[in-house]
matplotlib code that plots the C-alpha trace (Angstrom):
import matplotlib.pyplot as plt

x = [36.5, 39.8, 39.3, 35.8, 37.1, 39.9, 37.4, 35.3, 38.3, 39.3, 35.8, 35.7, 39.1, 37.9, 34.9, 37.1, 39.4, 36.5, 35.4, 38.9, 39.2, 35.9, 37.3, 40.6, 38.7, 36.6, 39.7, 42.3, 40.3, 40.9, 43.1, 46.0, 46.4, 45.5, 44.2, 46.8, 46.4, 47.8, 45.1, 47.1, 45.0, 48.0, 49.4, 46.0, 45.5, 49.0, 48.4, 45.1, 46.7, 49.5, 47.1, 44.8, 47.7, 48.8, 45.2, 45.0, 48.4, 47.7, 44.2, 44.6, 40.9, 40.7, 43.7, 42.1, 38.8, 40.7, 42.4, 39.1, 37.6, 40.4, 40.1, 36.2, 34.6, 31.2, 31.0, 30.6, 28.1, 24.8, 24.6, 21.5, 19.0, 18.9, 22.6, 24.2, 26.9, 30.3, 32.0, 30.0, 30.4, 27.6, 27.3, 26.9, 24.3, 22.4, 22.4, 21.0, 18.3, 17.4, 17.3, 14.8, 12.7, 10.2, 9.3, 8.3, 4.8, 4.0, 5.1, 3.1, 0.0, 0.4, 0.8, -2.2, -4.3, -3.3, -4.2, -7.6, -8.4, -11.1, -10.2, -12.6, -15.1, -13.5, -16.9, -16.9, -13.3, -14.2, -17.2, -15.1, -12.6, -15.4, -16.4, -12.9, -13.8, -17.0, -15.1, -12.6, -15.4, -17.0, -13.7, -13.3, -16.8, -16.1, -12.9, -14.9, -17.6, -15.0, -13.4, -16.9, -17.7, -14.4, -15.2, -18.7, -17.3, -14.9, -17.6, -20.0, -17.3, -16.8, -20.5, -20.9, -17.9, -19.3, -22.8, -21.2, -19.0, -21.5, -24.7, -24.0, -21.0, -22.6, -25.8, -23.7, -21.9, -25.2, -26.6, -23.5, -23.9, -27.5, -26.7, -23.9, -26.4, -29.0, -26.4, -25.4, -29.0, -29.6, -26.6, -27.9, -31.4, -29.9, -27.8, -30.9, -32.9, -30.1, -29.9, -33.7, -33.7, -31.0, -33.0, -36.1, -34.1, -33.0]
y = [43.6, 41.9, 42.7, 41.2, 38.0, 37.8, 38.1, 35.3, 33.1, 33.7, 33.1, 29.8, 28.8, 29.7, 27.4, 24.6, 25.1, 25.0, 21.7, 20.3, 21.4, 19.6, 16.4, 16.8, 17.3, 14.2, 12.1, 13.6, 15.5, 19.2, 20.5, 22.8, 24.2, 27.8, 29.3, 32.1, 35.7, 35.7, 36.6, 35.3, 33.0, 31.1, 30.5, 29.4, 27.0, 25.6, 25.1, 23.3, 21.1, 20.1, 19.3, 17.4, 15.4, 14.6, 13.5, 11.1, 9.7, 8.8, 7.4, 4.7, 4.5, 8.2, 7.8, 4.8, 6.7, 9.6, 7.3, 5.8, 9.3, 10.5, 7.4, 7.1, 10.4, 9.2, 6.8, 9.7, 11.8, 10.6, 11.5, 13.1, 10.4, 11.9, 11.5, 8.1, 6.8, 7.9, 4.8, 2.4, 1.9, 2.4, -1.4, -1.9, 0.8, -0.7, -4.1, -2.7, -0.9, -4.0, -6.3, -4.0, -3.4, -6.1, -4.3, -1.0, -2.2, -3.6, -0.4, 1.7, -0.5, -0.1, 3.6, 3.9, 1.8, 4.1, 7.2, 5.7, 4.8, 7.1, 9.0, 8.2, 10.9, 13.0, 13.0, 9.2, 9.1, 11.7, 9.7, 6.5, 8.3, 9.5, 5.9, 4.9, 5.1, 3.1, 0.4, 0.1, -0.2, -2.9, -4.7, -4.7, -6.0, -8.8, -9.8, -9.8, -12.0, -14.4, -14.8, -15.4, -18.0, -19.7, -19.8, -21.1, -23.8, -24.9, -25.0, -26.9, -29.5, -29.9, -30.4, -32.8, -34.9, -34.9, -36.0, -38.7, -40.1, -39.7, -40.9, -42.9, -44.8, -45.6, -46.8, -48.8, -50.5, -51.3, -52.7, -54.8, -56.2, -57.0, -58.8, -60.7, -61.9, -62.9, -64.9, -66.6, -67.5, -68.8, -71.1, -72.4, -73.0, -74.9, -77.0, -77.9, -78.7, -80.9, -82.8, -83.3, -84.6, -87.1, -88.3, -88.8, -90.7, -93.2]
z = [-18.4, -17.6, -13.9, -14.0, -15.7, -13.1, -10.3, -11.8, -12.1, -8.5, -7.3, -9.2, -7.8, -4.3, -4.7, -6.0, -3.0, -0.5, -2.0, -1.9, 1.8, 2.6, 1.0, 2.9, 6.1, 5.6, 4.8, 7.3, 9.8, 10.5, 7.7, 8.8, 5.3, 5.0, 1.9, 2.0, 1.2, -2.3, -4.9, -7.9, -10.0, -11.3, -7.8, -6.5, -9.4, -9.0, -5.3, -6.0, -8.6, -6.2, -3.4, -5.8, -7.1, -3.6, -2.8, -5.8, -5.2, -1.5, -2.2, -4.8, -5.6, -6.5, -8.8, -10.6, -11.0, -12.5, -15.0, -16.0, -16.3, -18.6, -20.7, -20.8, -19.8, -21.1, -18.1, -15.7, -17.7, -19.0, -22.7, -24.2, -25.3, -28.7, -29.1, -30.1, -27.7, -28.8, -27.5, -29.8, -33.5, -35.9, -36.4, -32.6, -32.4, -35.3, -33.7, -30.5, -32.3, -34.4, -31.4, -29.7, -32.8, -31.9, -28.7, -30.4, -31.6, -28.2, -26.5, -29.0, -28.4, -24.6, -24.9, -27.2, -24.8, -21.9, -24.0, -25.0, -21.4, -19.9, -16.9, -14.0, -13.0, -10.2, -8.4, -8.3, -7.0, -4.3, -3.3, -3.1, -0.9, 1.3, 1.9, 3.1, 6.8, 6.2, 4.3, 7.1, 9.6, 7.4, 7.1, 10.9, 11.3, 8.8, 10.7, 14.0, 12.4, 11.0, 14.5, 16.0, 13.3, 14.0, 17.7, 17.1, 14.8, 17.5, 20.1, 17.8, 17.1, 20.9, 21.5, 18.6, 19.9, 23.4, 22.2, 20.0, 22.7, 25.5, 23.7, 20.5, 21.8, 25.2, 23.4, 20.9, 23.8, 25.5, 22.3, 21.9, 25.4, 24.8, 21.6, 23.4, 26.1, 23.5, 21.6, 24.8, 25.7, 22.1, 22.5, 25.8, 24.3, 21.4, 23.7, 25.8, 22.7, 21.4, 24.8, 24.7, 21.2, 22.1, 25.2, 23.1, 20.5, 23.2]

ax = plt.figure().add_subplot(projection="3d")
ax.plot(x, y, z, "-o")
ax.set_aspect("equal")
plt.show()
């Protein structure tokens, strides 16, 4: 029994040593520290502690993390949801629960609504998935039709502008010229009539 326990201890220490060697390799490159041939668990553990202490003393961040872990181990392990946080007082836990009490009915209502929602018929879902290719084809057709309609709208606008500028504006200009000539003739006629009236008066 003692031999089996010693073998388990040595195996655990070997795993710890291999992880430490990996960390040292990542930090310093190829490690020149050999694991040695001594199978003494006490010597292996002492060697691991020495190397680990050297690592935390050279890397300040690791040392700070180790201090935080020793002071607040709960920060590094997620507690079971059914257990209250050990770093909080009962009053603090009570205040947290009471502040969230108003959300419980809404959450219960939402969960009840989800539970009461009917699951769609698998046959209908399968039929809908089977129409995916057809819907993509319809979407592509709609996009092509939208592009064609936009092109036709642009062409229609160009034709309408050309007709307005070439027909309406030119005819309006012609009509304006005719009206100008008519007004000029009317002025000449009135002047002739005025002169005739003056001659008859004399």
